[in-house]
N, C-alpha and C positions, 0 to 999 in steps of 0.2 A: 336331016336333023331328027333325032328320035324324041318321042314324047314320053318321057319317063315320069311316073308319079313319084313324088317324094312323100313318104309316109311320116306320120307323127306318132311318137311314142312317149308315154309317161313311164318313168322309172321311179317307183316309190321305195324309199329306203328309210325305214323307221328310225334306225339307230346310227345313221350317218356313216355307213360303211363305204369302202372304196368301190366305186362302180366304174372306174376308168376302163376296165377290160370290156364291160358291157357297152359303154358308150363308144369305144373304138370299133367294136364289131358292128353296132348299129350304124355308125357313120359310114363304114365301108360298104354298107348295103343301101345307102341313100335313105336312111331312116333318121329323121331329126328327132332328137330326144331331149326331154326336159326332166330334170331330177327334182323330186319333191320329198320332203320329210314329214309334211303335215297332210293327212288325208283330206281335210276340208278344202285346202287350197288346190289340191290336185283335182278334186271333184268339181269345184267351181270352174276351173279352167276347162275341164272336159265338157261341162254343160254349155260353155260359151263357144268353144270350137272343139268338136269331138276328136279325141285321139283315136288312131287306128289300132293301137296296141298299148297294153299296160303290162309292165313287168313289175311285180310287187313282192317285196320281202315280207314274209309272214312270220310274226312272232306268235307262237302258239299260246303265249300268256294273254295277249291282247286281241289276237285275230284281226288286227287292223288291215293287214294286207289282203286277206280273203274277203273281208267285209267291203274293202274298197273295190276289189274286182267285181263283186256282186253289184255294187252301186253303179260302176261303170257300165256293166252289161245291161242294167236296168235302164240307164239313160240312152244307150245305143247298143242294141243287141249285136251289131256287126263288129264291135270292139273285140279283138283277139286278146288273149291273156296268157301270161306265164307266171305262175306263183314261184317264189323262191322259198323253199322250206326243206328242213332236214327230216321231215316225216317220210315214212316209207310210201311206196307207190299206192298201196291199198288205202292207206289213210288219206292221202292226197285225193284219190278218186272219190272216196266217201264224202270228203269235206267240200269238194268242188263240183259234185254232180249237178248237171244242168247249167253250168257256167261256160261250157264249150271251150275249155282251156286247150292250148296247143300241146301242152306237156309241162313239165316243171324242171326247175334247176334246184340242186341241193344246197348251193351256197352262192354268194355274190360273184366269186371268181370262176364259176362253173361254165365258162363260155364253150367248152367242149359239148355240153348238153344244149346250150343255147343255139349254136350254129344250125343244126338240123331243124330246130323249131322255127328259126327264122326262114329257112328254106321252105318249110311248110307254109308259113305265113305268106311269103312272096307268091308261092304257087297258088294259094287260095285267092289272093287278091288279083292275080293275073286272070283267073277264071271269071272273077266278078267284073272286070273292066270291059 
């Protein structure tokens, strides 16, 4: 019998978009995900039982997604993160410097970008175990 760790992920979607493709990919990788639309409830849950991963939609008008990633990392620096933003690579880097993100997705359905990031996440956590 193998001893596989099941990871926990927070998926933050501010505007209630369709995250079914993200959830399907995470489930296929044995990552249990919870979806939140309110940053306070996501952060409260993270403080009680830390998530291993946060995937957060960022609205550049409110910055709630990036602020939430920052707060998650402050609570537990081992939390991996993936922002979802339509900003270019340089802007994402500038706005997330120091947060240790795995990379970013350009939109909610961008699972093509998410898959290699999850491979990186799994590899990182294999080294840590």
